[in-house]
Each structure stands twice: as C-alpha cells, then as structure tokens.
C-alpha positions in Angstrom: -45.0 -21.2 -107.8 -47.8 -20.5 -105.3 -46.7 -21.0 -101.7 -49.5 -23.5 -101.0 -48.0 -25.8 -103.7 -44.5 -25.4 -102.4 -45.7 -27.3 -99.3 -46.6 -30.3 -101.4 -45.0 -33.4 -100.0 -44.4 -36.7 -101.8 -44.9 -39.7 -99.4 -43.0 -42.9 -100.1 -46.2 -45.0 -100.0 -48.1 -42.9 -102.5 -48.5 -43.6 -106.2 -47.3 -40.8 -108.5 -46.7 -40.4 -112.2 -45.4 -37.9 -114.7 -48.1 -35.5 -115.7 -49.4 -36.7 -119.1 -48.8 -33.2 -120.4 -45.0 -33.4 -119.6 -42.3 -34.6 -122.0 -38.8 -35.5 -120.9 -35.8 -34.8 -123.2 -32.7 -36.7 -122.3 -29.6 -34.6 -121.7 -26.0 -35.4 -120.5 -26.8 -34.1 -117.0 -30.2 -35.9 -116.8 -33.2 -34.5 -118.7 -35.3 -31.4 -119.4 -38.9 -31.7 -118.5 -41.3 -29.5 -120.4 -45.0 -29.1 -119.4 -47.1 -28.4 -122.4 -49.9 -27.0 -120.3 -48.2 -24.4 -118.1 -45.1 -24.1 -120.4 -42.8 -24.6 -117.4 -39.3 -26.1 -118.0 -37.6 -28.0 -115.2 -34.1 -29.6 -115.1 -33.8 -33.1 -113.8 -30.1 -32.8 -112.8 -29.2 -36.5 -112.4 -29.9 -39.6 -114.5 -31.1 -41.4 -111.3 -33.9 -38.8 -110.9 -34.8 -39.3 -114.6 -35.0 -43.1 -114.0 -37.2 -42.6 -111.0 -39.5 -40.1 -112.8 -39.9 -42.4 -115.7 -40.6 -45.4 -113.5 -43.3 -43.7 -111.3 -46.1 -44.8 -113.6 -45.1 -48.5 -113.4 -44.5 -48.5 -109.7 -47.1 -49.0 -106.9 -45.4 -46.3 -104.9 -42.6 -43.8 -104.8 -40.6 -46.3 -102.7 -41.1 -49.0 -105.4 -39.9 -46.6 -108.1 -36.8 -45.7 -106.1 -36.0 -49.4 -105.5 -36.5 -50.2 -109.2 -34.2 -47.4 -110.2 -31.5 -48.7 -107.8 -31.5 -45.7 -105.5 -29.9 -46.4 -102.1 -32.3 -45.7 -99.2 -29.9 -43.2 -97.7 -30.6 -41.0 -100.8 -34.4 -41.3 -100.7 -35.0 -38.0 -98.7 -33.2 -36.0 -101.4 -35.3 -37.7 -104.1 -38.5 -37.0 -102.1 -37.5 -33.3 -102.0 -36.8 -33.3 -105.8 -40.2 -35.0 -106.5 -41.9 -32.5 -104.2 -40.4 -29.6 -106.3 -41.6 -31.3 -109.5 -45.0 -31.8 -107.9 -45.1 -28.0 -107.0 -44.6 -27.2 -110.7 -47.2 -29.9 -111.8 -44.5 -32.0 -113.5 -45.5 -35.1 -111.4 -49.0 -35.7 -110.1 -50.6 -38.2 -107.7 -51.7 -41.3 -109.5 -55.3 -40.7 -108.4 -55.3 -37.5 -110.5 -54.4 -39.5 -113.6 -56.9 -42.3 -112.9 -59.7 -39.7 -112.1 -59.0 -36.8 -114.4 -62.4 -35.3 -113.8 -61.3 -34.6 -110.2 -58.0 -33.0 -111.2 -57.7 -29.4 -112.2 -54.1 -29.7 -113.3 -55.0 -31.9 -116.2 -57.5 -29.5 -117.8 -56.5 -27.7 -120.9 -55.5 -24.1 -120.3 -57.6 -21.5 -122.0 -55.9 -19.1 -124.4 -56.3 -15.4 -123.6 -56.4 -14.7 -127.4 
C-alpha cells in the first residue's frame, strides 16, 4: 500500500461506504472482504467491524454507523484505525466518491495487461 494512502484518516463526521467493487463473505471471526478491482483480500476480524462496514452506506456519518452497530464510544478510536486501514486498501471509500464516480479514480475499471 503506498505510504500516502496509509496516512488516510476516517473522520467520525464523514460519510463513508463500502466500495461498490467489494464483496463481504461472512466468517466465524467476522468476514473476508474481497476487492474485485485490485484483487486485495482483507480480514474483518470482529463481527462488530462487519456490522459497521455494512452500515456505513445507510449512515450519515461514521459516528452514526458506529452508534447503529452498538459500538461503545470508548472503542471508536480502534474502529477509526480499522476503517483507515480499509480505506488505504480501497475497501471503503468516502461517500462523495460513490455519489460522484467521475471524480474518483478508485472506482474506474482496471485495465488488463493482456
């Protein structure tokens, strides 16, 4: 992951969503997230994180998604870090990137080198 993307932060007042190119597969530990564009696989290691990730699209903000998933505020910083890691690998994206795909490079189909 490029170092400039590792610095990505996820603010509580921002609207985020799963990238439309990501699929979640439920597992005992949480879920596997697969990105069909960049072929990355990520582990969501807790069911609460899965609930938050799935609820992002329906929430007005990250904080609203955390509340809706029943996550205690004391745990929010660890969820912000987890979401920032998912953002760095393009698994979650800011909602404005979903609403205005023409402005987002991470939603463009990847070209095959074949």
